[in-house]
N, CA, C and O atoms as a DFTB+ gen file, in Angstrom:
424 C
 N C O
     1  1      -3.947      -0.906     -16.601
     2  2      -4.120      -0.549     -16.879
     3  2      -4.785       0.229     -18.250
     4  3      -4.529       1.365     -18.651
     5  1      -5.665      -0.708     -18.791
     6  2      -5.820      -0.751     -20.025
     7  2      -7.865       0.080     -20.325
     8  3      -8.518       0.485     -21.287
     9  1      -8.067      -0.078     -18.875
    10  2      -9.340       0.705     -17.487
    11  2      -9.544       2.042     -18.349
    12  3      -8.848       2.810     -19.013
    13  1     -11.013       1.877     -17.935
    14  2     -11.201       3.570     -18.148
    15  2     -10.761       3.716     -16.938
    16  3     -10.528       2.735     -16.232
    17  1     -10.515       5.452     -16.363
    18  2     -10.707       6.409     -15.484
    19  2     -12.303       5.129     -14.964
    20  3     -12.420       4.061     -14.363
    21  1     -13.622       6.566     -15.975
    22  2     -14.631       4.724     -15.140
    23  2     -14.725       3.789     -14.465
    24  3     -15.155       3.588     -13.329
    25  1     -14.256       3.147     -15.293
    26  2     -13.372       1.457     -14.404
    27  2     -12.920       1.641     -13.083
    28  3     -13.133       1.252     -11.935
    29  1     -12.254       2.347     -13.691
    30  2     -11.370       1.821     -12.364
    31  2     -12.223       3.500     -10.823
    32  3     -11.895       4.254      -9.907
    33  1     -12.688       3.317     -11.167
    34  2     -13.410       4.189     -10.554
    35  2     -14.200       3.287      -9.518
    36  3     -14.447       3.328      -8.312
    37  1     -14.477       2.437     -10.607
    38  2     -16.220       1.945      -9.955
    39  2     -15.316       0.860      -9.239
    40  3     -15.389       0.923      -8.012
    41  1     -14.288      -0.348      -9.857
    42  2     -13.298      -0.960      -8.864
    43  2     -12.829      -0.741      -7.475
    44  3     -12.901      -1.585      -6.581
    45  1     -12.195       0.822      -7.325
    46  2     -11.986       1.623      -5.978
    47  2     -13.135       1.314      -5.248
    48  3     -13.195       0.898      -4.091
    49  1     -14.102       1.570      -6.079
    50  2     -15.410       1.965      -4.870
    51  2     -15.943       1.027      -3.995
    52  3     -16.589       0.957      -2.950
    53  1     -15.319       0.209      -4.990
    54  2     -15.846      -1.433      -4.106
    55  2     -15.454      -2.178      -3.308
    56  3     -15.987      -2.987      -2.549
    57  1     -13.752      -1.642      -3.656
    58  2     -12.008      -1.946      -2.885
    59  2     -12.190      -1.469      -1.128
    60  3     -12.390      -1.964      -0.019
    61  1     -11.948      -0.084      -1.849
    62  2     -12.035       0.856      -1.268
    63  2     -12.339       1.088       0.117
    64  3     -11.649       1.985       0.601
    65  1     -13.431       0.381       1.162
    66  2     -13.217       0.718       2.752
    67  2     -13.138      -1.174       2.774
    68  3     -14.242      -1.458       3.239
    69  1     -12.439      -2.439       2.521
    70  2     -12.359      -2.852       2.575
    71  2     -10.541      -3.361       2.869
    72  3      -9.901      -4.328       3.282
    73  1     -10.289      -1.763       2.257
    74  2      -8.592      -2.193       1.386
    75  2      -7.586      -2.670       2.339
    76  3      -6.730      -3.403       1.844
    77  1      -7.487      -2.407       3.675
    78  2      -6.651      -2.253       4.764
    79  2      -7.230      -3.825       4.877
    80  3      -6.283      -4.094       5.617
    81  1      -7.669      -4.600       4.827
    82  2      -8.152      -6.089       5.855
    83  2      -7.724      -6.849       3.844
    84  3      -7.713      -8.074       3.955
    85  1      -7.511      -6.551       2.748
    86  2      -7.605      -7.304       1.896
    87  2      -6.087      -6.734       1.301
    88  3      -5.703      -7.173       0.216
    89  1      -5.352      -5.870       1.956
    90  2      -4.031      -5.871       1.770
    91  2      -3.576      -7.278       2.638
    92  3      -2.573      -7.825       2.181
    93  1      -4.060      -7.783       3.571
    94  2      -3.561      -8.697       4.291
    95  2      -3.851     -10.807       3.519
    96  3      -3.479     -11.980       3.547
    97  1      -4.571     -10.025       3.095
    98  2      -5.402     -11.507       2.405
    99  2      -3.778     -12.262       1.006
   100  3      -3.039     -11.436       0.471
   101  1      -3.668     -13.234       0.832
   102  2      -3.261     -13.735      -0.485
   103  2      -3.481     -14.051      -1.949
   104  3      -3.113     -14.617      -2.978
   105  1      -4.361     -13.263      -1.294
   106  2      -4.954     -12.802      -2.923
   107  2      -5.372     -12.080      -3.272
   108  3      -5.291     -11.847      -4.479
   109  1      -6.145     -11.206      -2.341
   110  2      -6.561     -10.075      -2.882
   111  2      -5.412      -8.849      -2.499
   112  3      -5.906      -7.723      -2.559
   113  1      -4.608      -8.873      -2.286
   114  2      -3.062      -7.742      -1.691
   115  2      -2.352      -7.524      -3.233
   116  3      -1.616      -6.582      -3.526
   117  1      -2.721      -8.527      -4.051
   118  2      -2.078      -8.512      -5.094
   119  2      -3.039      -7.378      -6.747
   120  3      -2.589      -7.191      -7.877
   121  1      -4.146      -6.979      -6.247
   122  2      -5.503      -6.115      -6.097
   123  2      -5.179      -5.043      -5.799
   124  3      -5.121      -4.008      -6.463
   125  1      -4.870      -5.335      -4.400
   126  2      -3.907      -3.518      -3.430
   127  2      -2.495      -3.160      -4.560
   128  3      -2.139      -2.036      -4.916
   129  1      -1.887      -4.456      -4.944
   130  2      -1.026      -3.877      -5.438
   131  2      -1.549      -3.022      -6.635
   132  3      -1.764      -1.816      -6.764
   133  1      -1.654      -3.937      -7.336
   134  2      -2.308      -3.561      -8.454
   135  2      -2.879      -1.875      -8.742
   136  3      -2.461      -0.992      -9.491
   137  1      -4.172      -1.940      -7.635
   138  2      -3.997      -0.335      -7.561
   139  2      -3.158       0.654      -7.393
   140  3      -3.278       1.811      -7.795
   141  1      -1.988       0.005      -6.567
   142  2      -0.929       1.536      -6.262
   143  2      -0.060       1.349      -7.537
   144  3       1.038       1.903      -7.597
   145  1      -0.638       0.392      -8.808
   146  2       0.632       0.632      -9.435
   147  2      -0.629       0.932     -10.915
   148  3       0.086       0.776     -11.905
   149  1      -1.970       1.243     -11.384
   150  2      -2.213       0.548     -12.281
   151  2      -3.712       1.827     -12.103
   152  3      -4.447       2.090     -13.055
   153  1      -3.883       2.497     -10.598
   154  2      -5.284       2.688     -10.277
   155  2      -5.259       5.181     -10.617
   156  3      -4.404       5.666     -11.358
   157  1      -5.977       5.799     -10.124
   158  2      -6.156       6.699     -10.330
   159  2      -4.633       7.603      -9.552
   160  3      -3.579       6.967      -9.570
   161  1      -4.624       8.632      -9.094
   162  2      -3.385       9.462      -8.541
   163  2      -3.690       9.490      -7.160
   164  3      -2.972       9.522      -6.160
   165  1      -5.105       9.468      -7.352
   166  2      -6.600      10.303      -5.918
   167  2      -6.150       8.539      -5.551
   168  3      -5.259       8.352      -4.722
   169  1      -6.844       7.303      -6.241
   170  2      -6.966       5.854      -5.717
   171  2      -5.580       5.831      -4.639
   172  3      -5.777       5.555      -3.455
   173  1      -4.601       6.045      -4.985
   174  2      -3.207       5.534      -3.584
   175  2      -2.653       6.334      -3.432
   176  3      -1.425       6.374      -3.515
   177  1      -3.865       7.820      -2.979
   178  2      -3.588       8.574      -2.231
   179  2      -4.368       7.715      -1.146
   180  3      -3.928       6.884      -0.351
   181  1      -4.760       7.854      -1.210
   182  2      -6.441       7.078      -0.635
   183  2      -5.746       6.455       0.114
   184  3      -5.378       6.518       1.287
   185  1      -5.543       5.484      -1.224
   186  2      -4.852       3.610       0.103
   187  2      -4.134       4.065       0.498
   188  3      -4.490       3.977       1.673
   189  1      -2.966       4.742       0.529
   190  2      -1.209       4.922       0.657
   191  2      -2.358       5.319       2.583
   192  3      -2.264       4.628       3.598
   193  1      -3.493       6.908       2.361
   194  2      -3.489       6.942       3.891
   195  2      -4.414       5.925       4.907
   196  3      -4.361       6.272       6.087
   197  1      -5.145       4.876       4.664
   198  2      -5.346       3.623       4.451
   199  2      -3.904       2.884       5.449
   200  3      -4.077       2.368       6.553
   201  1      -2.560       2.992       4.768
   202  2      -1.644       2.624       5.777
   203  2      -1.459       3.235       6.409
   204  3      -1.154       2.659       7.454
   205  1      -1.443       3.940       6.467
   206  2      -0.728       4.984       7.906
   207  2      -1.433       4.383       9.204
   208  3      -2.504       3.933       9.609
   209  1      -0.180       4.662       9.573
   210  2      -0.570       3.925      11.325
   211  2      -0.373       1.786      10.914
   212  3      -0.201       0.689      11.446
   213  1      -0.477       2.145      10.244
   214  2      -1.014       0.534      10.080
   215  2       0.509      -0.126       9.353
   216  3       0.361      -1.286       8.969
   217  1       1.383       0.238       9.212
   218  2       2.874       0.181       8.188
   219  2       3.081      -0.706       8.608
   220  3       2.682      -1.758       8.109
   221  1       4.150      -0.622      10.256
   222  2       4.224      -1.822      10.762
   223  2       3.935      -2.913      10.716
   224  3       4.770      -3.789      10.490
   225  1       2.535      -3.181      10.940
   226  2       2.083      -4.017      11.608
   227  2       2.215      -5.381       9.906
   228  3       2.618      -6.541       9.828
   229  1       1.336      -3.882       8.311
   230  2       1.479      -4.573       8.106
   231  2       2.753      -5.116       7.184
   232  3       2.495      -5.445       6.026
   233  1       4.189      -5.224       7.691
   234  2       5.162      -5.290       6.482
   235  2       5.314      -6.587       7.198
   236  3       5.454      -7.644       6.582
   237  1       5.283      -6.496       8.702
   238  2       5.071      -8.093       9.599
   239  2       4.741      -9.598       9.143
   240  3       5.041     -10.740       9.492
   241  1       3.545      -8.629       7.654
   242  2       2.675      -9.703       7.153
   243  2       3.056     -10.287       6.001
   244  3       3.524      -9.516       5.164
   245  1       2.987     -11.509       5.697
   246  2       3.686     -11.765       4.732
   247  2       2.921     -11.738       2.677
   248  3       3.103     -12.329       1.612
   249  1       2.138     -10.721       3.212
   250  2       0.934      -9.926       2.515
   251  2       0.834      -8.976       2.652
   252  3       0.527      -8.448       1.582
   253  1       0.922      -8.191       3.546
   254  2       1.033      -6.910       3.363
   255  2       1.790      -6.459       3.030
   256  3       1.538      -5.443       2.383
   257  1       3.337      -6.864       3.212
   258  2       4.447      -6.737       3.199
   259  2       4.909      -6.014       2.066
   260  3       5.886      -5.301       1.836
   261  1       3.448      -6.595       1.120
   262  2       4.692      -6.876      -0.542
   263  2       3.262      -5.086      -0.765
   264  3       3.189      -4.214      -1.631
   265  1       2.738      -5.260       0.063
   266  2       1.775      -4.206      -0.499
   267  2       2.150      -2.104      -0.053
   268  3       1.721      -1.030      -0.474
   269  1       3.086      -2.528       0.915
   270  2       3.936      -1.487       1.299
   271  2       5.009      -1.180       0.910
   272  3       5.477      -0.065       1.144
   273  1       5.686      -2.163       0.181
   274  2       6.674      -2.362      -1.000
   275  2       6.152      -1.571      -2.228
   276  3       6.682      -0.721      -2.943
   277  1       4.636      -2.288      -2.221
   278  2       4.305      -1.805      -4.122
   279  2       3.616      -0.354      -3.840
   280  3       3.142       0.231      -4.814
   281  1       3.528       0.339      -2.373
   282  2       2.941       1.633      -2.602
   283  2       3.955       2.701      -1.782
   284  3       3.768       3.877      -1.469
   285  1       4.779       2.062      -1.625
   286  2       6.086       3.362      -1.166
   287  2       6.846       2.947      -3.036
   288  3       7.593       3.828      -3.461
   289  1       6.656       1.899      -3.834
   290  2       7.496       2.495      -5.411
   291  2       6.952       3.022      -5.878
   292  3       7.521       3.678      -6.751
   293  1       4.858       3.284      -5.687
   294  2       4.546       3.791      -6.666
   295  2       4.021       5.358      -6.506
   296  3       3.390       6.103      -7.255
   297  1       4.463       5.475      -5.457
   298  2       4.032       6.966      -4.766
   299  2       5.452       7.718      -5.609
   300  3       6.517       7.102      -5.611
   301  1       5.375       8.637      -6.077
   302  2       6.292       8.952      -7.242
   303  2       5.956      10.057      -7.525
   304  3       6.909      10.832      -7.608
   305  1       4.342      10.775      -7.845
   306  2       4.203      12.076      -8.431
   307  2       4.843      12.807      -7.028
   308  3       5.342      12.211      -6.074
   309  1       4.689      14.167      -7.180
   310  2       5.117      15.518      -6.703
   311  2       4.408      15.432      -5.581
   312  3       4.903      15.541      -4.460
   313  1       2.850      15.171      -5.891
   314  2       2.229      14.802      -4.313
   315  2       1.388      14.290      -3.456
   316  3       0.536      14.554      -2.607
   317  1       2.258      12.996      -4.300
   318  2       2.437      11.522      -3.124
   319  2       3.947      11.378      -2.528
   320  3       4.160      10.490      -1.703
   321  1       5.180      12.403      -3.017
   322  2       6.150      11.598      -2.679
   323  2       6.068      11.895      -0.927
   324  3       6.010      11.016      -0.068
   325  1       6.079      13.289      -0.709
   326  2       5.445      12.926       1.088
   327  2       4.527      12.186       1.476
   328  3       4.554      11.692       2.603
   329  1       3.735      12.012       0.786
   330  2       2.893      10.502       1.708
   331  2       3.747       9.367       1.299
   332  3       3.399       8.656       2.242
   333  1       4.370       8.813       0.821
   334  2       5.871       7.554       1.116
   335  2       6.477       7.440       1.819
   336  3       6.670       6.350       2.358
   337  1       7.563       9.449       2.417
   338  2       8.564       9.657       2.910
   339  2       7.363       8.989       4.850
   340  3       7.592       8.070       5.636
   341  1       6.226      10.053       4.814
   342  2       4.918       9.693       6.193
   343  2       4.750       7.669       5.804
   344  3       4.371       7.285       6.910
   345  1       4.787       7.095       5.406
   346  2       4.962       5.730       5.163
   347  2       6.275       5.423       5.811
   348  3       6.411       5.185       7.011
   349  1       7.221       5.448       4.927
   350  2       8.867       5.350       5.686
   351  2       9.670       5.557       7.158
   352  3      10.729       5.175       7.655
   353  1       8.507       6.404       7.557
   354  2       8.541       7.168       8.411
   355  2       8.544       5.933       9.536
   356  3       9.261       5.367      10.361
   357  1       7.176       5.941       8.940
   358  2       6.880       4.654      10.446
   359  2       8.009       3.833      10.852
   360  3       8.613       3.647      11.908
   361  1       8.068       3.527      10.002
   362  2       9.220       2.882      10.032
   363  2      10.737       3.209      11.004
   364  3      11.329       2.405      11.725
   365  1      11.004       4.303      10.794
   366  2      12.381       4.321      10.971
   367  2      12.595       4.669      11.851
   368  3      13.564       5.420      11.956
   369  1      11.503       4.188      13.452
   370  2      11.904       3.516      14.867
   371  2      11.820       1.618      15.033
   372  3      11.724       1.022      16.106
   373  1      11.884       1.035      13.770
   374  2      11.715      -0.311      14.495
   375  2      12.388      -0.868      13.097
   376  3      11.849      -1.766      12.450
   377  1      13.574      -0.266      12.715
   378  2      14.487      -0.998      11.591
   379  2      15.629      -2.178      12.561
   380  3      16.810      -2.321      12.243
   381  1      15.332      -2.515      13.101
   382  2      15.685      -3.839      14.098
   383  2      14.955      -4.793      14.146
   384  3      15.311      -5.962      14.000
   385  1      13.196      -4.170      14.483
   386  2      12.064      -5.021      14.315
   387  2      12.322      -5.718      12.998
   388  3      12.388      -6.943      12.895
   389  1      12.486      -4.737      11.845
   390  2      12.186      -5.335      10.800
   391  2      13.564      -5.960      10.391
   392  3      14.018      -6.399      11.447
   393  1      14.015      -6.090       9.880
   394  2      15.719      -6.785      10.172
   395  2      15.335      -8.161      10.171
   396  3      15.649      -9.018       9.345
   397  1      14.289      -8.331      11.663
   398  2      15.226     -10.021      12.419
   399  2      13.837     -10.201      11.909
   400  3      13.461     -11.022      12.744
   401  1      13.000     -10.051      11.277
   402  2      11.368      -9.808      10.707
   403  2      11.230     -10.793      10.147
   404  3      10.500     -10.247       9.321
   405  1      11.276     -12.522       9.569
   406  2      11.105     -13.366       8.196
   407  2       9.780     -12.165       6.605
   408  3      10.155     -12.287       5.439
   409  1       8.628     -11.340       6.844
   410  2       8.757     -10.774       5.808
   411  2       9.121      -8.910       6.412
   412  3       8.917      -8.150       5.465
   413  1       9.472      -8.320       7.404
   414  2       9.623      -7.708       7.580
   415  2      11.587      -7.202       6.913
   416  3      12.403      -6.306       7.128
   417  1      11.552      -7.649       6.611
   418  2      12.835      -7.665       6.273
   419  2      13.420      -7.756       4.455
   420  3      14.538      -8.080       4.052
   421  1      12.201      -7.343       3.650
   422  2      12.191      -7.024       3.009
   423  2      12.240      -5.690       2.714
   424  3      12.213      -5.315       1.542
């Protein structure tokens, strides 16, 4: 959170193209979580849109599930809450599958 907006933009620009695969990486998922927690609002929304249609798959992944949790928790501002709801809705019809999965039940 000590970075300037320009530094955050430079980091995000490098990470964004590979964000979806990084979400499932043992170590890089923490970078994505940090971007949700400390990134610029535009960065959070762009990352959340990358999650779209991938929420269930990521939820079943040991690293991806942490990113999904971070995303839903971090998307708090009025413009972001709708995106968090859309992400959560992707799991609506898969609740039982998530509960039965060792990663999805987080």
